[in-house]
C-alpha positions in Angstrom: -12.3 7.8 -37.7 -9.8 10.1 -37.0 -9.3 8.6 -33.7 -9.6 4.9 -34.7 -6.5 5.9 -37.5 -4.5 8.0 -34.6 -4.7 5.3 -32.0 -3.6 2.5 -34.7 -0.8 4.9 -35.8 0.4 5.0 -32.2 0.1 1.1 -31.7 2.2 1.0 -35.3 4.7 3.1 -33.8 5.1 1.1 -30.7 5.4 -1.8 -32.3 7.8 -0.7 -34.8 10.1 0.9 -32.2 13.3 -1.5 -31.0 12.6 -3.4 -28.1 15.7 -2.1 -26.0 14.3 1.4 -26.6 11.3 0.7 -25.7 12.8 -1.1 -22.6 15.0 2.4 -22.0 12.2 4.5 -22.4 10.4 2.3 -19.7 13.4 2.2 -17.4 13.9 5.7 -17.5 10.4 6.7 -16.9 10.3 4.3 -13.8 13.6 5.7 -12.3 12.6 9.3 -13.1 9.2 8.3 -11.4 11.1 6.6 -8.5 13.3 9.8 -8.1 10.1 11.9 -8.0 8.6 10.6 -5.4 11.6 9.9 -3.2 12.3 13.6 -3.5 8.8 14.5 -2.4 9.1 15.8 1.3 5.5 16.0 2.1 5.0 12.6 0.6 7.8 11.0 2.6 6.9 12.3 5.5 3.5 10.8 5.5 4.8 7.4 4.4 7.9 7.1 6.4 8.4 10.0 8.7 5.1 9.8 10.4 5.1 6.0 11.0 8.7 6.1 12.4 7.6 9.2 14.7 4.7 7.2 16.1 6.9 4.0 16.5 9.5 6.2 19.0 6.6 7.5 20.7 4.6 4.1 21.7 7.2 1.6 21.1 10.7 3.1 21.8 12.3 0.9 24.9 8.9 -1.2 25.7 10.4 -4.2 26.8 7.1 -5.9 28.4 6.6 -9.4 26.7 3.7 -10.0 23.5 4.3 -13.7 22.5 7.9 -14.3 21.3 8.4 -11.0 21.5 8.0 -7.7 23.2 5.9 -4.8 22.8 8.1 -2.5 20.8 8.6 -5.2 18.4 4.5 -5.3 18.3 4.3 -1.4 17.5 7.0 -1.6 15.3 4.8 -4.1 12.6 2.2 -1.7 13.2 3.9 1.2 12.1 5.5 -0.7 9.8 2.2 -1.7 7.9 0.6 1.6 8.3 3.4 3.3 6.3 3.7 0.5 3.7 -0.1 1.2 3.0 0.1 4.8 2.6 2.7 4.1 0.3 0.8 2.0 -2.3 -2.4 3.8 -1.7 -0.5 7.0 -3.0 1.4 5.8 -5.3 -1.4 3.3 -7.0 -4.2 6.2 -6.6 -2.2 9.2 -8.2 -1.3 6.3 -11.2 -4.9 6.3 -11.9 -5.5 10.3 -11.4 -2.6 11.1 -14.1 -4.4 8.8 -16.5 -8.0 10.4 -15.2 -6.6 13.6 -15.6 -5.2 13.7 -19.1 -1.3 12.5 -18.7 -2.6 9.4 -20.4 -2.8 11.5 -23.7 1.2 12.1 -23.2 2.0 8.4 -22.6 -0.4 7.2 -25.7 2.9 9.1 -27.7 5.3 7.0 -26.5 6.5 3.2 -26.5 4.7 2.7 -22.9 1.9 0.5 -23.3 -1.1 0.8 -20.7 -0.3 -2.7 -19.1 3.6 -1.3 -19.1 2.4 1.7 -17.3 0.3 0.0 -14.7 3.0 -2.6 -14.0 5.6 0.3 -13.7 3.7 1.8 -11.2 3.1 -1.2 -9.3 6.9 -1.9 -9.0 7.4 1.9 -7.9 4.8 1.3 -5.3 5.9 -1.5 -3.7 9.6 -0.1 -4.3 8.5 2.7 -1.8 6.8 0.5 0.4 10.0 -1.2 1.4 11.2 2.1 2.5 9.3 2.7 5.8 9.6 -1.1 6.1 13.1 -1.1 6.3 13.6 1.8 8.3 11.1 1.2 11.0 12.6 -2.1 11.2 16.2 -0.7 11.6 15.1 1.9 14.2 13.3 -1.2 15.9 16.6 -2.9 16.2 18.4 -0.4 17.5 15.7 0.7 20.2 15.0 -2.8 21.8 12.4 -4.5 19.7 12.9 -8.1 20.1 11.6 -11.3 18.7 12.5 -14.5 17.4 14.9 -14.2 13.8 11.8 -15.6 12.1 9.1 -13.2 13.2 11.4 -10.6 12.0 11.4 -11.9 8.4 8.3 -13.4 8.4 6.6 -9.9 9.8 8.8 -8.1 7.3 7.7 -9.6 4.2 3.9 -10.1 5.2 3.9 -6.1 5.8 5.5 -5.8 2.3 3.5 -8.1 0.4 0.3 -7.4 2.2 0.3 -3.9 0.9 -0.2 -4.8 -2.3 -3.8 -5.0 -1.2 -3.9 -1.6 -0.6 -2.6 -0.8 -4.1 -6.3 -2.3 -5.0 -7.8 0.1 -2.8 -6.1 3.0 -4.0 -7.4 2.3 -7.7 -10.9 1.7 -6.0 -11.2 5.0 -4.5 -9.6 6.9 -7.6 -12.3 5.3 -10.2 -14.9 5.7 -7.8 -14.6 9.3 -6.9 -12.8 10.1 -10.0 -11.6 13.7 -9.0 -8.3 15.6 -7.9 -9.3 15.2 -4.3 -9.7 11.4 -4.6 -6.0 10.5 -3.4 -6.5 12.5 -0.3 -9.7 10.9 0.2 -8.2 7.5 0.1 -5.3 8.7 2.4 -7.4 10.1 4.9 -9.5 6.7 5.2 -6.3 5.3 5.8 -5.6 7.2 9.4 -9.5 6.3 9.9 -9.3 2.6 9.0 -5.7 2.2 10.9 -7.7 3.5 14.2 -10.1 0.8 13.7 -8.2 -1.6 12.6 -5.8 -2.0 16.2 -3.1 -0.4 14.6 -2.3 2.6 16.7 -4.0 1.6 19.6 -5.2 -1.3 21.6 -9.0 -2.1 21.3 -11.3 -4.3 23.4 -14.7 -5.4 23.7 -17.4 -4.5 21.0 -14.8 -1.8 19.4 -12.7 -5.0 18.8 -15.5 -6.9 17.4 -16.5 -4.2 14.9 -12.6 -3.8 14.3 -12.1 -7.2 13.0 -14.6 -6.3 10.3 -12.1 -3.3 8.7 -9.9 -3.9 6.2 -6.4 -3.0 7.8 -7.2 -5.3 10.9 -6.9 -8.6 8.9 -3.8 -7.3 7.1 -2.1 -5.8 10.4 -3.0 -9.0 12.5 -1.6 -11.2 9.9 1.7 -9.2 9.9 1.5 -9.5 13.9 0.9 -13.7 13.6 4.2 -14.6 13.6 5.3 -12.9 17.1 1.7 -12.9 18.8 0.2 -16.3 17.5 -2.9 -14.3 17.3 -3.3 -13.0 20.9 -4.5 -9.4 20.6 -3.3 -6.8 23.4 -6.2 -7.0 25.1 -5.9 -10.6 25.5 -8.1 -12.0 23.1 -7.0 -14.6 20.3 -7.8 -14.7 16.7 -7.5 -17.9 14.9 -5.5 -17.8 11.3 -8.5 -18.0 9.4 -10.0 -14.7 10.9 -7.4 -12.2 9.5 -6.8 -14.3 6.0 -10.6 -14.0 5.5 -10.3 -10.5 6.2 -7.7 -10.0 3.7 -9.4 -12.2 0.9 -12.9 -10.7 1.7 -11.4 -7.2 1.2 -9.5 -7.7 -1.9 -12.6 -9.1 -3.6 -14.3 -6.0 -2.6 -11.9 -3.8 -3.6 -11.4 -5.4 -7.0 -15.1 -5.5 -7.7 -15.2 -1.5 -6.9 -12.3 -0.6 -8.9 -13.8 -3.2 -11.8 -17.2 -1.1 -11.5 -15.6 2.3 -11.5 -13.1 1.6 -14.2 -16.9 0.5 -16.3 -18.8 3.3 -15.0 -16.1 5.9 -16.3 -15.7 4.0 -19.4 -19.6 4.5 -20.2 -19.2 8.0 -19.5 -16.9 8.2 -22.4 
């Protein structure tokens, strides 16, 4: 009874709070959380520094022709995609973990509703995902990455928008495992998926066939499609429906896992 009364009181307080104060509180929280994440040297190293380093190691100055551009641009897109999904996975996963470990009780005392919290975290995740994309594309532009103007624009948009799929993935992993180590597990699996998904090294034969079934393959192949028109580094060709089907299938799988994990958590309460 007391819990119900407390919840009702909190909801009433939220409803009575002026819209301007609610907006100010939400904006302040978003800016504070965004600043905190951008100042996290460890997190930014894995999101921005490491993908940029990989580009410089594997793509710097490689002018061999690939599609309508060169190898440097091919690698640049791949590394930007890796950095973007690392960002959305980390932010989305930590958002759920914060609520799971009790931060939600503190938020219940503020004007911020649960859906607003999710929306704010989504905006933050996409904002941080834009950082490695912008940085790596700028580095690529100054270090020999070449392609048509449309390749640059479409690749950047696909990498950025497609990274939202891995926000769902981050939610799913945290909701299924529900432990402090879940964010680390989610990020570690991203590295494995990047190897299997033809992001880090070109694959061929049976390994490539297996890789086509993994989550990062469709996303990375779709991001590179404006440049390669579906041709892989090993000389095989993917029709457009293949990466689209891969992304759609994994979006459904991650969503189902997230919903299942959420319902399982509610049953334990």
